C-alpha positions as CSV (number, residue, x, y, z in Angstrom):
1,M,-18.2,-2.1,-33.9
2,A,-16.3,-5.0,-32.3
3,Q,-13.2,-2.7,-32.0
4,I,-15.3,0.1,-30.4
5,I,-16.7,-2.4,-27.9
6,A,-13.3,-3.8,-27.1
7,E,-11.9,-0.3,-26.5
8,S,-14.9,0.6,-24.3
9,L,-14.3,-2.6,-22.2
10,E,-10.6,-1.8,-21.9
11,Q,-11.4,1.7,-20.7
12,H,-13.9,0.3,-18.2
13,R,-11.3,-2.1,-16.9
14,S,-8.7,0.6,-16.6
15,R,-11.2,2.8,-14.6
16,S,-12.0,-0.2,-12.4
17,A,-8.3,-0.8,-11.8
18,S,-7.8,2.9,-11.0
19,V,-10.6,2.9,-8.5
20,L,-9.2,-0.3,-6.8
21,V,-5.8,1.2,-6.5
22,I,-7.3,4.4,-5.0
23,V,-9.5,2.5,-2.6
24,L,-6.6,0.4,-1.4
25,I,-4.2,3.4,-0.8
26,L,-7.0,5.2,1.0
27,A,-7.7,2.1,3.0
28,L,-4.0,1.9,4.0
29,A,-3.9,5.5,5.1
30,I,-6.9,4.8,7.4
31,L,-5.6,1.5,8.6
32,T,-2.2,2.8,9.6
33,M,-3.8,5.5,11.7
34,S,-6.2,3.0,13.3
35,G,-3.6,1.2,15.5
36,V,-4.9,-2.3,16.2
37,G,-8.2,-1.2,14.6
38,T,-11.8,-0.8,15.4
39,T,-14.6,-3.1,14.3
40,A,-16.8,-0.6,12.6
41,I,-14.0,1.1,10.6
42,L,-12.4,-2.1,9.5
43,S,-15.7,-3.6,8.4
44,L,-16.6,-0.6,6.4
45,I,-13.2,-0.6,4.7
46,G,-13.5,-4.4,4.0
47,M,-16.9,-3.9,2.4
48,A,-15.7,-1.1,0.2
49,I,-12.7,-3.2,-1.0
50,C,-14.9,-6.2,-1.7
51,A,-17.5,-4.1,-3.5
52,V,-14.9,-2.7,-5.9
53,C,-13.2,-6.1,-6.4
54,F,-16.6,-7.7,-7.2
55,F,-16.4,-6.2,-10.6
56,R,-13.0,-7.5,-11.4
57,R,-12.9,-10.3,-14.1
58,E,-10.4,-12.6,-12.4
59,V,-8.0,-13.1,-9.5
60,R,-4.8,-15.0,-9.3
61,I,-4.5,-16.2,-5.7
62,D,-1.9,-18.1,-3.9
63,W,-3.9,-20.7,-1.9
64,W,-0.9,-21.5,0.3
65,I,-1.2,-18.0,1.7
66,F,-5.0,-17.4,1.5
67,V,-6.1,-20.6,3.1
68,P,-3.8,-20.6,6.1
69,L,-4.7,-16.9,6.6
70,A,-8.4,-17.9,6.5
71,I,-7.7,-20.7,9.0
72,Y,-5.9,-18.3,11.3
73,V,-8.9,-15.9,11.2
74,A,-11.4,-18.7,11.7
75,M,-9.5,-19.9,14.8
76,N,-9.7,-16.5,16.2
77,F,-13.5,-16.6,15.9
78,I,-13.7,-20.2,17.2
79,S,-11.5,-19.4,20.2
80,S,-13.5,-16.3,21.2
81,Y,-16.7,-18.3,20.9
82,V,-15.5,-21.2,23.0
83,I,-13.7,-19.2,25.7
84,H,-15.8,-15.9,25.8
85,D,-19.1,-17.1,24.3
86,N,-18.7,-14.2,21.8
87,P,-16.9,-14.8,18.5
88,L,-16.5,-11.0,18.0
89,Y,-14.5,-10.6,21.2
90,G,-11.1,-11.4,19.8
91,Y,-9.0,-10.4,16.8
92,G,-11.0,-12.3,14.2
93,R,-13.4,-9.3,13.7
94,L,-10.3,-7.2,13.0
95,H,-7.9,-9.4,11.2
96,I,-10.6,-10.5,8.6
97,I,-9.5,-7.4,6.9
98,F,-6.2,-9.1,5.9
99,L,-8.1,-11.7,3.8
100,S,-9.9,-8.9,1.9
101,V,-6.7,-6.8,1.4
102,Y,-4.8,-9.9,0.2
103,A,-7.5,-11.0,-2.2
104,A,-7.7,-7.5,-3.6
105,T,-4.0,-7.4,-4.4
106,C,-4.4,-10.6,-6.3
107,C,-6.7,-8.8,-8.6
108,L,-4.1,-6.3,-9.7
109,R,-2.0,-6.7,-12.7
110,D,1.8,-6.0,-12.5
111,R,1.6,-2.4,-13.6
112,E,-1.2,-1.7,-11.1
113,M,0.8,-3.4,-8.3
114,Q,3.8,-1.3,-9.1
115,L,1.7,1.9,-8.9
116,L,0.1,0.8,-5.7
117,R,3.5,0.0,-4.2
118,V,4.9,3.5,-5.1
119,L,1.8,5.2,-3.6
120,C,2.3,3.2,-0.4
121,I,5.9,4.4,-0.2
122,G,4.6,7.9,-0.9
123,W,2.2,7.7,2.1
124,A,5.1,6.5,4.3
125,A,7.3,9.4,3.1
126,F,4.5,11.8,3.9
127,A,4.0,10.3,7.3
128,A,7.8,10.4,8.0
129,S,8.0,14.1,6.8
130,C,5.1,15.1,9.1
131,A,6.7,13.2,12.0
132,I,10.0,15.0,11.6
133,I,8.4,18.4,11.2
134,A,6.2,17.8,14.3
135,F,9.3,16.8,16.2
136,T,11.1,20.0,15.2
137,V,8.1,22.2,16.3
138,Q,7.7,20.3,19.6
139,S,11.4,20.8,20.4
140,F,10.6,24.5,21.0
141,E,7.6,23.9,23.2
142,I,7.8,20.6,25.1
143,A,10.2,17.8,25.9
144,S,10.9,15.9,22.7
145,T,9.9,12.2,22.5
146,R,10.5,9.3,20.1
147,L,8.6,9.5,16.8
148,S,5.3,7.7,16.7
149,F,3.1,9.3,14.0
150,V,1.2,7.8,12.2
151,I,1.0,4.3,13.8
152,G,0.8,5.7,17.4
153,T,3.7,3.9,18.9
154,P,7.5,4.3,18.1
155,N,8.1,0.6,17.5
156,G,5.0,0.4,15.2
157,L,6.1,3.4,13.2
158,A,9.6,2.0,12.9
159,I,8.7,-1.3,11.4
160,F,6.2,0.5,9.1
161,L,9.0,2.6,7.8
162,V,11.3,-0.5,7.5
163,L,8.8,-2.2,5.3
164,S,8.3,1.0,3.2
165,W,12.0,1.3,2.7
166,F,12.3,-2.3,1.4
167,A,9.3,-1.6,-0.8
168,L,11.2,1.4,-2.3
169,Q,14.1,-0.8,-3.1
170,S,11.8,-3.3,-4.8
171,S,10.4,-0.5,-6.9
172,C,13.8,0.7,-7.9
173,M,14.8,-2.8,-8.9
174,S,11.7,-3.4,-11.0
175,P,11.7,-3.2,-14.8
176,K,11.2,0.4,-16.0
177,D,8.4,-0.4,-18.4
178,N,6.2,-1.7,-15.5
179,R,6.7,1.0,-12.9
180,P,5.4,4.6,-12.7
181,E,8.7,6.2,-13.5
182,K,7.8,9.9,-12.9
183,L,6.1,9.2,-9.6
184,L,8.9,6.9,-8.5
185,A,11.4,9.6,-9.3
186,I,9.7,11.9,-6.8
187,V,9.1,9.3,-4.1
188,R,12.7,8.0,-4.5
189,R,14.1,11.4,-3.2
190,F,12.3,10.8,0.2
191,E,14.4,7.8,1.0
192,P,16.5,9.8,3.5
193,V,13.3,11.1,5.2
194,I,12.1,7.5,5.7
195,L,15.4,6.4,7.2
196,I,15.9,9.5,9.3
197,A,12.4,9.1,10.8
198,L,13.1,5.4,11.4
199,T,16.2,6.4,13.4
200,M,14.3,8.9,15.4
201,T,11.9,6.3,16.7
202,L,14.9,4.8,18.6
203,S,13.5,1.4,17.9
204,I,16.5,-0.9,18.2
205,G,14.4,-3.9,17.3
206,S,13.3,-2.4,14.0
207,L,16.8,-1.3,13.2
208,C,17.8,-4.9,13.7
209,A,15.1,-6.0,11.5
210,L,16.4,-3.5,8.8
211,A,19.9,-5.1,9.2
212,V,18.5,-8.6,8.9
213,G,16.6,-7.6,5.8
214,I,19.7,-6.0,4.2
215,I,21.7,-9.1,4.9
216,V,19.1,-11.3,3.2
217,M,18.7,-8.9,0.3
218,S,22.5,-8.9,-0.2
219,I,22.6,-12.7,-0.1
220,S,19.9,-12.8,-2.8
221,K,21.8,-10.2,-4.8
222,A,25.0,-12.3,-4.6
223,R,23.1,-15.4,-5.7
224,Q,21.6,-13.5,-8.7
225,T,24.7,-11.8,-9.9
226,R,27.4,-14.2,-8.8
227,S,29.8,-11.4,-8.9
228,L,31.7,-10.4,-5.8
229,S,32.6,-6.9,-6.9
230,E,29.1,-6.1,-8.0
231,T,27.6,-7.4,-4.8
232,L,30.2,-5.5,-2.7
233,N,29.4,-2.3,-4.5
234,F,25.6,-3.0,-4.1
235,V,26.1,-3.6,-0.3
236,T,28.4,-0.6,0.4
237,T,26.2,1.8,-1.6
238,I,23.1,0.8,0.5
239,L,25.0,0.8,3.8
240,A,26.5,4.3,3.0
241,R,23.0,5.7,2.4
242,V,21.5,4.0,5.4
243,F,24.3,4.9,7.8
244,L,24.4,8.6,6.6
245,C,20.7,8.9,7.4
246,I,21.0,7.1,10.8
247,V,23.7,9.6,11.8
248,I,21.6,12.6,10.8
249,G,18.6,11.1,12.6
250,L,20.6,10.6,15.8
251,L,22.0,14.2,15.6
252,M,18.6,15.6,15.2
253,Y,17.2,13.6,18.2
254,M,20.1,14.5,20.4
255,S,19.9,18.2,19.5
256,A,16.4,18.3,21.0
257,E,16.4,15.6,23.7
258,R,20.0,15.7,25.0
259,A,21.5,19.1,24.0
260,Q,18.1,20.9,24.3
261,M,19.0,23.1,21.3
262,P,15.9,23.2,19.1
263,I,17.5,25.7,16.8
264,L,19.9,22.9,15.7
265,C,16.8,20.8,14.7
266,V,15.8,23.6,12.3
267,V,19.3,23.6,10.8
268,I,19.2,19.8,10.4
269,L,15.7,20.0,8.9
270,L,17.0,22.5,6.3
271,Y,19.8,20.1,5.6
272,I,17.3,17.2,5.1
273,I,15.5,19.3,2.5
274,V,18.8,19.8,0.7
275,M,19.3,16.0,0.9
276,I,15.9,15.4,-0.7
277,C,16.8,17.7,-3.6
278,L,20.2,16.2,-4.2
279,W,19.6,12.5,-3.2
280,D,19.6,11.1,-6.8
281,R,22.9,12.8,-7.5
282,F,24.3,11.5,-4.2
283,T,23.2,8.0,-5.0
284,Q,24.9,8.1,-8.4
285,F,28.1,9.4,-6.8
286,L,28.0,6.5,-4.4
287,N,27.5,4.0,-7.2
288,G,30.5,5.4,-9.0
289,N,32.8,5.6,-6.0
290,Q,33.0,2.3,-4.2
291,K,35.9,3.3,-1.9
292,F,34.0,6.4,-0.6
293,S,30.9,4.2,0.0
294,L,33.1,1.8,1.9
295,V,34.4,4.5,4.1
296,V,31.0,5.9,4.9
297,S,29.8,2.4,5.7
298,V,32.7,1.9,8.1
299,V,32.1,5.2,9.8
300,G,28.4,4.2,10.1
301,L,29.3,0.9,11.8
302,V,31.3,2.9,14.3
303,C,28.3,5.0,15.1
304,I,26.2,2.0,16.1
305,P,27.2,2.2,19.8
306,F,25.9,5.8,19.9
307,A,22.4,4.4,18.9
308,I,22.6,2.0,21.8
309,F,23.8,4.8,24.1
310,M,20.5,6.6,23.2
311,R,18.6,3.6,24.6
312,P,20.7,2.4,27.6
313,N,18.0,0.0,28.6
314,V,18.1,-1.9,25.3
315,F,19.8,-4.9,26.8
316,A,17.4,-5.1,29.7
317,T,14.5,-4.8,27.2
318,F,15.9,-7.6,25.1
319,S,16.3,-10.0,28.0
320,E,12.8,-9.1,29.3
321,R,11.4,-10.0,25.9
322,L,13.2,-13.3,25.9
323,A,11.7,-14.0,29.3
324,M,8.3,-13.0,28.1
325,V,8.5,-15.5,25.2
326,G,9.6,-18.1,27.7
327,N,6.6,-17.3,29.9
328,G,4.4,-17.6,26.8
329,I,5.9,-21.0,25.8
330,G,4.8,-22.2,29.2
331,Y,1.2,-21.6,28.3
332,L,1.2,-23.3,24.9
333,G,0.1,-26.6,26.5
334,E,-2.7,-24.9,28.4
335,N,-5.3,-25.4,25.7
336,P,-3.6,-26.5,22.4
337,L,-6.8,-26.6,20.4
338,V,-8.4,-23.1,20.9
339,G,-5.9,-21.5,23.2
340,V,-6.6,-19.6,26.5
341,G,-8.7,-17.0,24.6
342,A,-8.1,-13.4,23.4
343,F,-6.5,-11.1,25.9
344,N,-6.3,-13.8,28.6
345,W,-2.5,-14.3,28.5
346,R,-2.0,-10.9,30.3
347,A,-4.4,-12.1,33.1
348,L,-2.5,-15.4,33.4
349,N,0.8,-13.5,33.6
350,L,-0.5,-11.3,36.3
351,Q,-1.3,-14.4,38.4
352,D,1.8,-16.5,37.8
353,V,5.0,-16.3,39.7
354,D,7.0,-14.9,36.7
355,M,7.6,-11.2,36.2
356,Y,4.4,-9.2,35.2
357,Y,5.2,-7.7,31.8
358,N,2.2,-5.2,31.7
359,T,1.4,-5.7,28.0
360,N,-1.4,-7.3,26.0
361,H,0.8,-9.2,23.6
362,I,3.7,-11.6,23.9
363,H,6.6,-10.1,21.8
364,N,6.4,-13.0,19.4
365,A,3.4,-13.2,17.1
366,F,3.7,-17.0,16.7
367,I,3.9,-17.8,20.4
368,H,1.1,-15.3,21.2
369,T,-1.1,-16.8,18.6
370,G,-0.5,-20.3,19.9
371,V,-1.2,-19.3,23.5
372,E,-4.4,-17.3,22.9
373,F,-5.9,-19.0,19.8
374,G,-4.4,-22.5,19.7
375,W,-1.8,-24.4,17.8
376,I,-3.8,-24.6,14.6
377,A,-3.8,-20.8,14.3
378,M,0.0,-20.8,15.1
379,I,0.8,-23.4,12.5
380,A,-1.3,-21.5,9.9
381,L,1.0,-18.4,10.5
382,I,4.1,-20.6,10.2
383,V,2.9,-22.0,6.9
384,I,2.5,-18.5,5.6
385,A,6.0,-17.5,6.7
386,I,7.5,-20.5,5.0
387,R,5.5,-19.9,1.9
388,L,6.8,-16.3,1.6
389,F,10.4,-17.5,1.6
390,I,9.8,-20.3,-0.9
391,K,8.2,-17.9,-3.4
392,H,10.4,-16.3,-6.0
393,Y,10.8,-12.6,-5.6
394,K,13.2,-9.8,-6.4
395,Q,16.0,-9.7,-3.9
396,A,14.5,-6.6,-2.1
397,Q,11.3,-8.4,-1.5
398,H,13.1,-11.2,0.3
399,G,14.7,-8.5,2.4
400,E,11.3,-7.2,3.3
401,D,10.0,-10.7,4.2
402,A,13.0,-11.3,6.5
403,A,12.6,-7.9,8.2
404,F,8.9,-8.5,8.9
405,L,9.5,-12.1,10.1
406,F,12.1,-10.8,12.5
407,N,9.6,-8.3,13.8
408,M,7.0,-11.0,14.2
409,L,9.6,-13.0,16.3
410,T,10.6,-10.1,18.5
411,D,7.8,-7.5,18.6
412,T,4.1,-6.9,18.3
413,G,3.8,-5.3,14.8
414,F,1.6,-8.2,13.6
415,F,-1.3,-6.9,15.7
416,Y,-1.4,-3.5,14.1
417,V,-3.6,-3.7,11.0
418,G,-1.8,-0.9,9.2
419,I,1.6,-2.7,9.4
420,V,0.4,-6.0,8.1
421,S,-1.6,-4.3,5.4
422,T,1.5,-2.4,4.4
423,F,3.4,-5.6,4.0
424,I,0.6,-7.2,2.0
425,L,0.2,-4.2,-0.4
426,T,3.9,-3.9,-1.0
427,A,4.8,-7.5,-1.3
428,G,4.0,-7.9,-5.0
429,G,6.2,-9.1,-7.8
430,S,6.4,-12.8,-7.3
431,T,7.2,-15.0,-10.3
432,T,5.8,-18.0,-8.6
433,P,2.6,-19.2,-10.5
434,A,-0.7,-18.5,-8.8
435,K,-4.0,-20.2,-9.3
436,K,-6.4,-18.3,-11.5
437,I,-10.0,-18.0,-10.4
438,T,-12.7,-17.5,-13.0
439,N,-15.0,-14.6,-13.2
440,I,-17.8,-16.4,-11.3
441,G,-15.3,-17.6,-8.7
442,T,-14.0,-14.1,-8.2
443,K,-17.5,-12.7,-7.6
444,L,-18.3,-15.5,-5.2
445,L,-15.1,-15.0,-3.2
446,F,-15.7,-11.3,-2.8
447,A,-19.4,-11.6,-2.2
448,A,-18.6,-14.0,0.6
449,L,-16.0,-11.7,2.1
450,F,-18.4,-8.8,1.8
451,A,-21.1,-10.7,3.6
452,I,-18.8,-11.6,6.5
453,H,-17.8,-8.0,6.9
454,L,-21.4,-6.9,6.8
455,I,-22.4,-9.5,9.4
456,I,-19.6,-8.4,11.7
457,F,-20.6,-4.8,11.2
458,W,-24.2,-5.2,12.1
459,S,-23.4,-7.6,15.0
460,Y,-21.2,-4.9,16.4
461,I,-23.8,-2.2,15.9
462,A,-26.4,-4.4,17.6
463,M,-24.3,-4.5,20.8
464,F,-25.2,-0.8,21.5
């Protein structure tokens, strides 16, 4: 009898885990298409996640991430209440979803986390495939533009794909007994699709984030193996794969936008399909031929100026972002405790003597947070960033951390709920011990988060 009961409980826990993984991947799909998010949708998603997690037995949570994140969200509410007399005016009502998503991932066991990560990569591969196909179709009808589906902006899509690519590397480096091997074998073939779509966004900042992440990942690999030849083979193989896809992405974009020959896009699309079918064999070939990988890597480096040529204003954009950050730093002392209030930096920028940048966000998440929500919120984000690099991960995860941090320092990806959620859902695998919360503590945590989402939802509905 005891054995039967134990088996029944185990089956129940498996079903609960499966439901949570399904809810999280569906939530990610909705969040990525929501842009910065809407109160009603995010509140409903948060309640659904908390309702499923309420029945989990325990959660292992890193308080050095959860508490600063909670402080950041709380300061959003406080700032909006003090400045606008409405706590739901700012980003708190939206970014509270980060707490629920992070707490939910802490409920997952390693095998579940691996499955969720592969499903996230699969969603990114699907989005990239749809974007490339749509680009090919549009090339016959209207002027082609930079890829932006599913996030809605080219830069947003680009960093989403960068994070997904590093998540793929993490999955490939994970122990085989913990990862969904058959599903990963399928998703792994879509690596060129992710990289080609990334290139076709023409987001130089995200390509730089990719480069920074690869450098950090390579350093982590070198520290782990302590073998120069093995590290060199690792780096050249990755660079060969990346640069090959970048070249193909540039060719496809130029075929439609510069040469105005959409039929070439069809030819390249067929070639991409062949790449998907033969990608595993190509990767094995690169692993066994270091000289060839080195040649492809060098050729890829030579092609970098062509990417810059596709965006001739890249240097002007970079200098403008630096000036924007400088403008934001000037407002850090305006109200250090609660900031100037959500969406008020743009109005201040319009009135000052500096250039008007015509954007809602400073292209530095830390500075923007400090300006609009105060120093406490900014310090909370800095603590989270430091904690991520202190934690022990596989080398690919450190690359993803570095890429996302670079984006936070130079772009606005942090304010897109789908991008941050992608990072949270794919950033598993830490070997750093986390605090275990009991069954009662788990229920109290998710009941509290559910209540907050419910209050926000009804308060939002009551406005109409």
